[in-house]
C-alpha positions in Angstrom: 82.7 190.7 325.1 79.2 189.2 324.7 77.2 191.1 322.2 73.8 192.2 323.6 71.7 192.7 320.5 68.1 192.0 322.4 69.3 194.4 325.2 70.9 197.0 322.6 67.6 196.7 320.4 65.5 197.2 323.0 67.6 200.5 324.2 67.3 201.6 320.8 63.1 201.2 320.8 63.1 202.8 324.1 65.1 206.0 323.3 62.5 205.7 319.8 59.7 206.2 322.1 61.2 209.0 324.2 62.4 211.0 321.0 58.5 210.3 320.1 57.1 212.4 323.0 59.9 214.5 322.3 58.5 215.4 319.0 54.8 215.5 320.8 56.1 218.0 323.1 56.9 219.8 319.6 54.2 219.8 317.7 52.0 220.8 321.0 54.2 223.4 321.6 52.9 225.2 318.5 49.7 223.9 318.3 48.8 225.2 322.1 50.5 228.4 321.5 53.0 227.4 324.2 56.3 229.2 324.0 59.8 227.6 325.3 60.9 227.5 328.2 56.7 227.6 329.6 55.6 224.4 330.7 52.5 225.3 331.4 49.4 227.5 330.3 47.4 224.7 328.1 46.2 221.9 330.2 46.3 219.9 326.3 50.0 220.8 326.3 50.4 220.2 330.2 49.6 216.8 329.2 51.8 215.9 326.4 54.7 217.6 328.3 53.8 215.6 331.2 54.2 212.4 329.0 57.8 213.2 328.3 58.7 214.2 331.8 57.6 210.7 332.8 58.7 208.5 330.3 62.3 210.3 331.0 61.8 209.5 334.6 61.6 206.0 333.6 63.8 205.4 331.3 66.4 206.5 334.2 65.0 203.4 335.9 65.0 200.7 333.3 67.6 201.3 331.5 70.4 200.3 334.4 67.7 197.3 335.5 67.9 195.8 331.8 71.5 195.7 331.4 72.2 194.8 334.8 69.8 192.3 333.5 71.7 191.5 330.5 75.0 190.8 332.1 73.8 189.2 335.3 70.0 187.2 334.2 69.9 187.1 330.9 69.9 188.9 327.0 67.2 187.8 325.9 65.0 188.5 329.4 66.1 191.6 329.2 65.2 192.8 325.6 62.0 191.5 326.7 62.0 193.6 329.9 62.9 196.4 327.4 60.3 195.7 325.1 57.2 195.5 327.2 58.5 198.8 328.8 58.9 200.5 325.3 54.8 199.3 324.6 53.7 200.0 328.4 55.0 204.0 327.7 53.4 204.2 324.0 50.2 202.9 325.7 50.9 205.2 328.4 51.4 208.3 326.3 48.6 207.9 324.1 46.3 207.0 326.9 47.5 209.9 329.0 47.0 212.6 326.7 43.2 211.6 326.0 42.3 211.2 330.1 45.0 211.3 332.5 42.7 208.9 334.1 43.1 206.1 332.3 46.8 205.4 332.1 46.9 202.5 334.6 47.3 199.6 332.2 50.7 201.8 330.5 51.9 202.1 333.7 51.9 198.5 334.7 52.9 197.8 332.0 56.3 200.4 332.5 56.9 200.1 336.0 56.5 196.0 336.2 59.0 195.5 333.8 61.7 197.6 335.5 61.0 196.4 339.0 61.1 192.4 337.7 64.1 193.4 336.3 65.6 194.9 339.3 64.8 192.6 341.5 65.9 189.7 339.5 69.0 191.8 338.9 69.6 192.2 342.8 69.0 188.4 343.3 71.6 187.1 340.9 74.2 189.6 341.8 73.8 189.0 345.6 73.8 184.5 344.8 77.1 185.8 342.9 78.4 187.5 345.6 77.7 184.8 348.4 79.1 182.3 346.0 
C-alpha cells in the first residue's frame, strides 16, 4: 500500500473543522435556549446550525474527491485541496454566523477545490480507461 500522509492529514483537518462546527451548535443551543431536537426558533442559533449542516453537506462531496485525487492524480494535490477546503470552511463559518450574505469567499474556497479535484479525478480515470 502506498501511504497518503497529506490526504490523511487533510481528512483529519476536515473532520476537526466539522467537530468544531458541532461544538458551535452545542454552545449555541445553550446560549440561545434551543433545546434538542428543535432546529429553529432563534435566528442566531439557526445560522450556527446551518453552518454545521452545510459543512456536513460539503464534507460528503469533498472526501471522495480528495481520496480519488490522492490515488489517481497525486498525493500532494489531494492534500492541498483538502487544506484549502478546510480554510474555506472556517472562513465560511465565521462570516456566515456574522452575516450570511458575507459567505461568498468561504463558499468559493470550499467548492473550488472539491470541483477541481473531482474534475481532475474524472480526467485521470478516463485517460486510464481509454488507454
